[in-house]
N, C-alpha and C positions, 0 to 999 in steps of 0.2 A: 582715208582719202575719199574724195567726193566721187560718186558714181555719175557717169555721163550718159545721157540718153543718145543713142545712135540709131541711124536708119539705113538699112540696106535697101536701095531703090530698084535694083535689078534692071535698070534701063540703060546702062553704059554699053553693053555689047551690041553689035549691029543686029537688027532683026534678022532672024533666020539662022543665027549662029547656033550650032548644035552643042549640046552638053551630053556627050556620049556616056553610056553606062560606066560608072566608076570615076568619071571626070569631075573636077571641082572648079568652082568659081568663088573668088574671095573679094569682098567689098566691105568697107567699114569695120574690118577686123573679124567679120563673120564669114565662114566658109559654108557653101551649099554644095553637097555632093549628090550626083544623080545616080539613082539605082533604078532607072527606067531605061528601056531600050529606045525611047522616043522622047527626048527632052530638048527644048530649044528656047532661045530668047525671041521675043517679038510680040505680036498681037494677033492671034488667030481668030479672035472673036469679032472682027470688024463686020462680018456678015450679019451678025445678030444685033448690031448697033452698039456693041461695047468695045471701044478701042482702048483697051488697057494694056500697056506694055508690061512685060515681066518675064518670068520663067515659067514655061508651060510644059506639061508632060501628060502622056496617056499610055495606056497599055495595062494589061492585066498584072496585078500585084506589083506595080511600079511605085516608087516613092522617092522623095527628096529628103535628105538629112541635113539639118542646120546645126553647126557647132562653131565655137570660137576657133579662129585660126591658130591661136597660141595654146589651145588646150584648156584654157581657164573656163570657169563657169559663167553663166549669164542668166538673166531674167528676161524672158520675152514680155513685151507690153501689148503690142497690137500687130496684127497681120492682115494684109489685104488678099482676099481669095476671090478668084473668078472661076466659074465652071460653065460647062456647055448645057447644063440643065438635064443631062443624062442622069438616070436614077441610080447609077453605080454607087456602091458603098465607098464613101470617102472617109478618111480617118486622120486623126492627129494623135501621135503617141509621144510620150516624153521619157527621158531617162529615169524619172522618178516613178514610172509605172502607170501614169495617167493615160487613159485612152478616151478620146472624144470622137463620136461620129459626126461628120460635117453635113450640113444640108446641101442639096444640089439645086442650084437655081442659075439661070442664064443672066446673072447680073452681078456686079461687084459686091462683095460681102466684106465688111470690116469686122474682124473678130478681136475682142479684147480678151487677154488672158486674165482671169479673175483671181489671181493669187493675191491674198491680202498681206502675205509676208513674203519676203524674198525666197525663191525656191532653189536657186543655184543649179540650173540644169546643165548637164554635160552635153546634151543634144536633144533635139526633137525632130520628128519625122512627119511628113504629110504624104499620104498615099491613097491609092485606089485599088479596089478589088476587081473593077470592071474596065471597060474600054472608054469611059468618059474622059474628056479633057479637063484638066485642073490647072489653074494658073495661080502663081504667087506674084502679086504686084509690088509688095514691099514688106519689110519686117522692121519693127521698132523694138529696141531692146536696150538693156543696160548690162555692161560687162561688170563682173565681180572682180575687183582688183586682187591680184596675187601678191601676197606680202613679199617685200624685198628680202633678200638673203640677210641683210644687216638686222632686220627685225628678228629673225630666228636666232642670230648670233647673240643679240642682247637678251633675248628670252633665256637662252642656254646659260649665259653668264649669270643672270639673276638667279636661276634655279641652282646653279653650282654654288653660288655664294650662300644661298639659304641652306643648302645641304651641309656645306662646310661649317657654317655657324652652328647648326643643330648638332653636328658631330662634336664640335669643340665644347659645347655646353654639356654634352653627355659625358665627357671625360673629366670634368672638374670634380674634385672631391666635394662631397656634400658636408655642410656644416651640421654638427650635432648639438 
């Protein structure tokens, strides 16, 4: 089946809507869960001339986790990130063990995921070790389709038929 490119824009909730620790928001089949004590939707960077709506969080050791709502795997393509320029350590970690340190700059940053082959992530996290504000304005990704149960049934029948055929051939008397 064909993979479809999807985008989570994070601009549907009203500005100022909080996403408390452990709470989730789902859009376009992707769920983001807050592991920050201070996450909310809106645009806190208007003061520095960057009016980018999205999901923002700050606080020591806080992070956001992105995963497919149905538990399937996905391949991230591109993400929009905004920071307040604070030099706090920001990072992106994946379920495959990748860890990338992110730059801190008070301007929107578009980050491409540089995977040359599909990765099939279960999740990825964006976090900070300091008090700086980090915002996610969008996420573009492709979902990896989960095979239908009928696909597994056909595979099982095919394997059973091959095993039966091999067993029947093994019982025939050999010609001398």
